[in-house]
Every structure is written in C-alpha cells, then in structure tokens.
C-alpha positions as CSV (number, residue, x, y, z in Angstrom):
1,X,-118.7,132.1,7.2
2,X,-120.7,134.5,4.7
3,X,-120.5,137.0,7.4
4,X,-116.6,136.4,7.8
5,X,-116.1,136.4,4.1
6,X,-118.2,139.8,3.7
7,X,-116.1,141.4,6.4
8,X,-112.7,140.1,4.0
9,X,-114.1,141.5,1.1
10,X,-115.3,144.8,2.5
11,X,-112.3,145.3,4.0
12,X,-110.1,145.0,1.1
13,X,-112.5,146.7,-1.0
14,X,-112.7,149.9,1.4
15,X,-108.6,150.4,1.5
16,X,-106.6,150.9,-1.3
17,X,-103.3,148.9,-1.3
18,X,-101.2,151.9,-0.4
19,X,-102.8,152.6,2.6
20,X,-102.4,149.2,4.3
21,X,-99.7,147.8,2.9
22,X,-96.6,149.0,5.0
23,X,-93.0,149.5,3.8
24,X,-90.6,146.9,5.4
25,X,-86.8,147.7,5.7
26,X,-85.2,145.4,8.2
27,X,-82.0,146.7,9.9
28,X,-80.5,143.0,10.7
29,X,-80.0,140.3,8.6
30,X,-81.4,138.1,11.1
31,X,-84.7,140.0,11.1
32,X,-84.9,139.4,7.4
33,X,-83.6,136.0,7.3
34,X,-86.4,135.0,9.9
35,X,-89.2,136.4,8.0
36,X,-87.8,135.0,4.6
37,X,-87.8,131.5,6.4
38,X,-91.4,131.7,8.1
39,X,-93.1,133.3,5.1
40,X,-96.3,131.2,4.6
41,X,-95.9,131.1,1.0
42,X,-92.8,130.7,-0.9
43,X,-93.3,130.1,-4.7
44,X,-91.1,129.9,-7.8
45,X,-92.2,131.9,-10.5
46,X,-91.9,133.7,-13.8
47,X,-93.2,137.3,-13.4
48,X,-95.7,138.2,-16.0
49,X,-96.4,141.9,-15.6
50,X,-95.7,144.8,-13.6
51,X,-97.4,147.9,-12.9
52,X,-96.7,150.9,-10.6
53,X,-99.7,152.0,-8.7
54,X,-98.6,155.5,-8.5
55,X,-98.2,155.8,-4.8
56,X,-95.0,156.5,-3.1
57,X,-93.6,156.8,0.6
58,X,-90.3,158.1,1.7
59,X,-89.3,155.4,4.2
60,X,-86.6,155.9,6.8
61,X,-83.6,153.4,5.9
62,X,-81.5,152.0,8.9
63,X,-77.9,153.2,8.8
64,X,-76.9,149.4,8.5
65,X,-78.6,148.7,5.5
66,X,-76.5,149.7,2.2
67,X,-77.4,151.9,-0.6
68,X,-78.1,155.8,-0.9
69,X,-76.8,157.8,1.7
70,X,-79.8,159.6,2.8
71,X,-81.5,158.3,5.8
72,X,-84.7,158.1,3.8
73,X,-85.5,157.0,0.6
74,X,-88.4,157.1,-1.8
75,X,-90.6,153.7,-2.4
76,X,-93.1,153.0,-5.1
77,X,-95.7,150.7,-4.7
78,X,-95.7,148.2,-7.2
79,X,-98.7,145.6,-8.2
80,X,-97.1,142.2,-9.7
81,X,-98.4,139.0,-11.3
82,X,-96.5,135.9,-11.7
83,X,-97.1,132.5,-13.2
84,X,-96.4,129.9,-10.5
85,X,-94.0,127.1,-11.4
86,X,-93.5,125.4,-8.0
87,X,-95.1,125.9,-4.4
88,X,-92.4,125.3,-1.8
89,X,-94.7,126.1,1.0
90,X,-98.4,127.2,1.1
91,X,-101.1,126.8,-1.6
92,X,-101.7,129.0,-4.4
93,X,-103.4,128.9,-8.1
94,X,-101.4,128.8,-11.1
95,X,-101.1,132.7,-10.7
96,X,-100.3,135.0,-8.1
97,X,-100.7,138.6,-7.5
98,X,-98.8,140.3,-4.7
99,X,-97.4,143.9,-4.3
100,X,-94.1,145.6,-3.1
101,X,-92.8,148.8,-2.5
102,X,-89.8,149.1,-4.8
103,X,-86.6,151.5,-5.1
104,X,-86.1,152.3,-8.6
105,X,-84.2,155.5,-8.6
106,X,-81.1,155.5,-10.9
107,X,-78.0,153.6,-10.0
108,X,-77.2,151.8,-6.9
109,X,-74.0,150.9,-5.1
110,X,-75.6,149.3,-2.2
111,X,-77.3,145.5,-1.8
112,X,-79.2,143.9,-4.5
113,X,-82.3,145.3,-5.3
114,X,-85.7,143.4,-6.1
115,X,-86.3,143.9,-9.9
116,X,-89.3,141.9,-11.1
117,X,-89.2,142.3,-14.7
118,X,-91.6,140.3,-16.9
119,X,-90.2,137.2,-17.9
120,X,-87.7,136.8,-15.1
121,X,-87.5,133.7,-12.7
122,X,-87.8,134.6,-9.1
123,X,-88.5,132.9,-5.7
124,X,-90.9,135.0,-3.8
125,X,-91.4,134.9,-0.1
126,X,-94.9,136.8,0.7
127,X,-97.2,137.3,3.6
128,X,-101.0,138.4,3.7
129,X,-101.7,142.2,4.7
130,X,-104.8,143.4,5.0
131,X,-106.1,140.8,2.4
132,X,-103.0,141.3,-0.2
133,X,-100.0,139.3,-0.7
134,X,-96.9,141.4,0.0
135,X,-93.2,140.5,-0.2
136,X,-92.1,140.0,3.3
137,X,-89.7,142.9,2.8
138,X,-89.6,146.0,0.4
139,X,-85.8,147.3,0.5
140,X,-82.8,145.9,-0.9
141,X,-84.3,142.6,-2.0
142,X,-85.8,139.7,0.0
143,X,-86.2,136.8,-3.0
144,X,-83.9,134.7,-5.2
145,X,-83.2,135.1,-8.6
146,X,-82.8,132.2,-10.8
147,X,-81.7,132.0,-14.5
148,X,-84.4,130.8,-16.8
149,X,-82.2,127.9,-18.0
150,X,-81.8,126.0,-14.8
151,X,-85.8,126.0,-14.3
152,X,-86.3,122.7,-16.6
153,X,-83.8,120.5,-14.6
154,X,-84.8,121.7,-11.4
155,X,-88.4,121.3,-12.0
156,X,-87.5,117.5,-13.3
157,X,-85.5,116.7,-10.1
158,X,-88.2,118.4,-8.0
159,X,-90.8,115.9,-9.4
160,X,-88.8,113.1,-9.6
161,X,-88.3,113.1,-5.5
162,X,-84.6,113.9,-5.6
163,X,-83.7,114.9,-2.1
164,X,-87.3,114.9,-0.9
165,X,-86.2,114.0,2.7
166,X,-85.0,117.7,2.9
167,X,-87.0,120.8,4.2
168,X,-88.6,122.1,1.0
169,X,-86.1,125.6,1.0
170,X,-83.2,123.3,1.7
171,X,-84.4,121.1,-1.0
172,X,-84.6,123.7,-3.4
173,X,-81.0,125.1,-2.7
174,X,-79.7,121.7,-3.2
175,X,-81.6,121.4,-6.6
176,X,-80.3,124.8,-7.7
177,X,-76.6,124.0,-7.2
178,X,-77.0,120.7,-9.0
179,X,-78.7,122.8,-11.9
180,X,-75.9,125.1,-12.3
181,X,-73.0,122.7,-11.6
182,X,-74.6,119.2,-13.1
183,X,-74.7,121.2,-16.4
184,X,-71.6,122.6,-16.9
185,X,-70.0,121.1,-20.1
186,X,-66.1,121.6,-20.9
187,X,-67.2,124.1,-23.7
188,X,-69.1,126.2,-20.9
189,X,-66.4,125.8,-18.5
190,X,-64.0,127.6,-21.2
191,X,-66.4,130.4,-21.7
192,X,-66.6,131.1,-17.6
193,X,-62.9,130.1,-16.8
194,X,-59.7,131.2,-18.0
195,X,-56.0,131.8,-16.9
196,X,-57.0,134.7,-14.6
197,X,-59.9,132.8,-13.2
198,X,-63.5,133.4,-14.0
199,X,-64.3,136.0,-16.7
200,X,-66.2,138.9,-16.1
201,X,-70.0,138.4,-15.5
202,X,-69.4,134.6,-15.5
203,X,-69.1,134.0,-11.9
204,X,-70.8,130.9,-10.3
205,X,-73.1,130.9,-7.4
206,X,-73.5,134.9,-7.5
207,X,-76.4,134.4,-5.0
208,X,-74.4,132.6,-2.5
209,X,-75.1,135.4,0.3
210,X,-78.8,135.1,-0.4
211,X,-78.8,131.2,-0.2
212,X,-76.9,131.6,3.0
213,X,-79.5,134.0,4.5
214,X,-82.4,131.4,3.8
215,X,-80.6,128.0,4.7
216,X,-77.9,129.0,6.8
217,X,-73.8,128.8,5.7
218,X,-73.5,125.2,6.8
219,X,-76.3,123.7,4.1
220,X,-74.3,125.9,1.5
221,X,-71.2,125.0,2.3
222,X,-72.1,121.0,2.6
223,X,-74.0,121.2,-0.8
224,X,-70.8,122.5,-2.7
225,X,-68.4,119.9,-0.9
226,X,-70.6,117.2,-1.9
227,X,-70.3,118.3,-5.7
228,X,-66.7,119.1,-5.2
229,X,-66.1,115.9,-3.9
230,X,-68.5,113.4,-5.6
231,X,-69.8,114.7,-8.9
232,X,-69.3,112.2,-11.9
233,X,-69.2,115.8,-13.9
234,X,-65.5,117.1,-13.4
235,X,-66.5,120.4,-15.0
236,X,-68.8,120.7,-12.2
237,X,-66.6,119.6,-9.6
238,X,-64.2,122.0,-10.4
239,X,-66.6,124.9,-10.4
240,X,-68.0,123.6,-6.9
241,X,-64.4,123.3,-5.6
242,X,-63.5,126.5,-6.6
243,X,-66.4,128.5,-5.3
244,X,-66.2,126.4,-1.8
245,X,-62.5,127.3,-1.5
246,X,-63.2,130.9,-2.5
247,X,-66.0,131.6,0.3
248,X,-66.0,129.0,2.8
249,X,-63.0,128.8,5.7
250,X,-60.6,126.2,5.7
251,X,-61.0,124.9,2.4
252,X,-57.8,125.9,0.5
253,X,-58.0,122.4,-0.8
254,X,-61.0,123.0,-2.8
255,X,-58.3,124.7,-5.4
256,X,-56.4,121.5,-5.2
257,X,-59.4,119.3,-5.9
258,X,-60.8,121.8,-8.9
259,X,-56.8,121.2,-10.3
260,X,-57.1,117.6,-10.0
261,X,-60.9,117.8,-11.8
262,X,-59.4,120.0,-14.5
263,X,-58.9,117.3,-17.0
264,X,-59.1,119.9,-20.0
265,X,-56.3,121.9,-18.4
266,X,-58.7,125.2,-18.3
267,X,-56.9,128.2,-16.0
268,X,-54.7,125.3,-14.3
269,X,-51.9,127.7,-13.1
270,X,-54.3,130.2,-11.8
271,X,-56.2,127.4,-9.4
272,X,-52.4,126.7,-8.1
273,X,-51.7,129.9,-7.6
274,X,-55.2,130.3,-5.6
275,X,-54.2,127.2,-3.5
276,X,-50.9,128.7,-2.4
277,X,-52.3,132.3,-1.7
278,X,-55.1,130.9,-0.1
279,X,-52.7,128.6,2.3
280,X,-50.8,131.9,3.3
281,X,-53.9,133.9,4.0
282,X,-55.4,130.9,6.4
283,X,-52.1,130.1,7.8
284,X,-53.4,131.5,11.1
285,X,-56.6,130.4,11.2
286,X,-56.7,127.7,13.6
287,X,-55.1,129.9,16.0
288,X,-57.5,132.9,15.4
289,X,-60.1,130.2,16.2
290,X,-58.6,129.0,19.7
291,X,-57.9,132.6,20.5
292,X,-61.6,133.5,19.8
293,X,-60.3,136.5,17.3
294,X,-63.1,135.5,14.9
295,X,-65.5,137.3,15.8
296,X,-67.3,138.1,12.2
297,X,-67.5,135.6,9.5
298,X,-67.1,136.0,5.7
299,X,-70.3,135.4,4.6
300,X,-73.7,136.9,5.2
301,X,-73.4,138.6,8.3
302,X,-73.1,135.4,10.3
303,X,-70.8,135.4,13.6
304,X,-69.5,133.6,16.1
305,X,-72.2,135.1,18.6
306,X,-74.9,133.4,19.9
307,X,-77.4,131.9,18.3
308,X,-74.9,131.7,15.4
309,X,-72.2,129.8,17.5
310,X,-73.1,126.3,17.0
311,X,-73.6,126.5,13.3
312,X,-70.3,128.7,12.4
313,X,-68.1,126.0,14.5
314,X,-69.6,123.1,12.1
315,X,-68.8,125.0,9.1
316,X,-65.3,125.3,10.7
317,X,-65.3,121.8,11.9
318,X,-66.1,120.5,8.3
319,X,-63.1,122.0,6.7
320,X,-60.8,120.7,4.4
321,X,-57.8,121.7,6.2
322,X,-56.9,119.5,9.3
323,X,-55.7,122.0,11.5
324,X,-58.7,124.1,11.2
325,X,-60.8,120.8,11.8
326,X,-58.9,120.3,14.9
327,X,-59.1,123.5,16.1
328,X,-62.9,124.3,15.8
329,X,-63.2,120.8,17.6
330,X,-61.0,121.9,20.3
331,X,-63.5,125.0,20.6
332,X,-66.5,123.1,20.3
333,X,-65.7,120.9,23.4
334,X,-65.5,124.2,25.5
335,X,-68.6,125.5,24.1
336,X,-71.6,124.2,25.9
337,X,-74.3,124.7,22.7
338,X,-71.6,123.1,20.1
339,X,-70.0,120.3,22.2
340,X,-71.7,117.3,20.2
341,X,-71.7,118.8,16.7
342,X,-71.0,115.5,14.5
343,X,-68.5,117.0,12.3
344,X,-66.0,116.3,15.4
345,X,-67.2,112.6,16.0
346,X,-66.9,111.5,12.5
347,X,-63.3,110.6,11.1
348,X,-62.0,113.2,8.4
349,X,-62.5,111.9,5.1
350,X,-59.9,111.4,2.7
351,X,-60.7,114.3,0.5
352,X,-59.9,116.5,3.7
353,X,-56.5,115.1,4.2
354,X,-55.5,115.6,0.5
355,X,-56.6,119.0,0.9
356,X,-54.6,119.7,4.4
357,X,-51.5,122.3,4.2
358,X,-48.3,120.1,3.9
359,X,-46.4,119.3,6.7
360,X,-43.7,121.5,5.8
361,X,-46.4,124.7,5.9
362,X,-47.5,123.9,9.5
C-alpha cells in the first residue's frame, strides 16, 4: 500500500495538471450525456475560488458543436475549489478541488459555457485524471446551474427522504423542479408573467435541455406533468403546465390547464391564444407519427433513431392529446423495442382527456 501511494503521489508531483489533463469536447450529445451520467463523482457545490493556471491550448472543435466558427478554439486551464453541499454520487470531503479547460474569449452565440464564478451553485460531474479531479468535458458546459435561492428547500427535501426511491440524479431533478415551482407565489407569478407571456429574463425551467441530457426527456416531461396536474399550489400548476405545453409534444392541453389554475387571472388571454395556436401547430402530429416523419425531436437532440426510439414513443404516448397518445401507441405496436410501453397499457387520465383537441377540430 505504501509503495502504491508513493507511485500515485510521485506521478502527480512530477507532472503539472496542464500536461496530463486533456481538454475534452464531445461531438455528439449522446457522448456528453453518457459521460455525465457515468461520472464517478457528482456533487452539488458552491464555487469558492477560481484561478487560472496560465496554461492554454488550441483545441479542435467538432463542426457539430456550436460557438465560434473557427475550428480550433483557445481553452485555458482553471483550478477551481468548491464547497460541497451534497454528494449525489461518490465520496468527497467538505471541499473539492478540480480542473477544467474553459473558453472565455468575449461574447458567445453558441451553447451555454461553464462559468464557475465564486458564489455560484453548480452540479459538477467529475472524474479523476492522473490523480486530479477534472470535469467530464470542458466545452461548452457539462454542469447544471441552480439559483442559490432554491438550495435550502432542495436540501431540506433531500434530507427528509422525499423521493428517495429514485436514482440520485433523477431524484435531484425532481427536487430541483419542486424547489422552483412549489415556491412560486402569486406575487412572483406576476413578476414572471403578463399578458404577453413570460417577461424578459423570467423564463421557467431555463435549463430544460441540460436536465433532459442527464435524465432523459420522459422523466423531465413526467415531472412537469405531475406538478401541472397535482400540485396544491395554483401558481406551481400554471408554471409547470405552461412549460410542459411549450416544450413537449402533444401537450397543448397544458395551456388550458394553466388557465384553469390561473385563479389570479394573470396572462389569461395569452394562455388561451397559446392553447389555440398550439392546437394548429400540432394538428398533423398524429399523422406525422404514423407516417414516420418525426426523425428529430424538439428537445435535446433526442430522435426516433435507436437507442432513443422506446423513450421517445413513451414521451408521445404520455401526451395529453388523445390523438397523439393513440398514434404513438399504434406505432409502438409495430416497434419491437416499444411494444410493451406502460403508457399504452394504462387508461387515459381524466386530465389528458380534458386537454385533448375538441371533436370539431379533429
């Protein structure tokens, strides 16, 4: 054991972090998602310090990745320390030190960047490289952001054992939605939403694509639908129903349910306009499903190609729109890996029927 420890310490001491930590950019979303989900250390932290080591590298950027148009981009190595608030996976002390190659060359029109500013709350996905903790990817971002105001409620729910039957990552996402939506008051709702919809910089679930990346679209849609249908807080129902209708297929009924929860009359006309325009936009969705035209999804790069086909059909089969539900289930019967999806075996919920397109529009 002493000999092994000596080798590890010597190898770390003889090599600078920049010489042994390689920059990582994933060309495909599936690769990034797999790396994040399989990370040996996943922690919720508050960033305490950030320092640049002075090391830089020009790294080839795959054409599939957004951001600067030039193929090679300059990345700079950062040494970051953070206070650990919660360990979702792995064992770590109260503080963790890790490294990440970051891009900080002015404005950026592509994907979200990793910005580990002191005081910020982040979920980190880390793995060891030559004895150093390193983010599983470096560009554009492979973390989850969390406003500091949600942290007390999330940690309280975690300690209470709420939803502890779930996988730790799924449990975190469920508690993250609960922290955002269940805390919404009528006063906050008025700040976030008006007759034109969400106000500038007041959008809900702004990290939806990141959450889909780590737990998949079905779990995210299910969490939103559960709050939409069953929360005791009308403001939470309105917000979750709106996000579900806005981002997930076959859920135009979410806008109607949002209006039903809208006891304060906030943005009511807008919600009904959204409901009607969504019906028009999704009118051909069942036909497209049956004809196989839906080759790409609306969220996070998930498609109907293998290995996503089963989960995508479950997203469509769990729709509020009865026609979309039935079309997805018909497709599932002809798809070997999806013939037994539970959404097609269970009866439609009353809320789904209520959210369906009226018979005059079918």
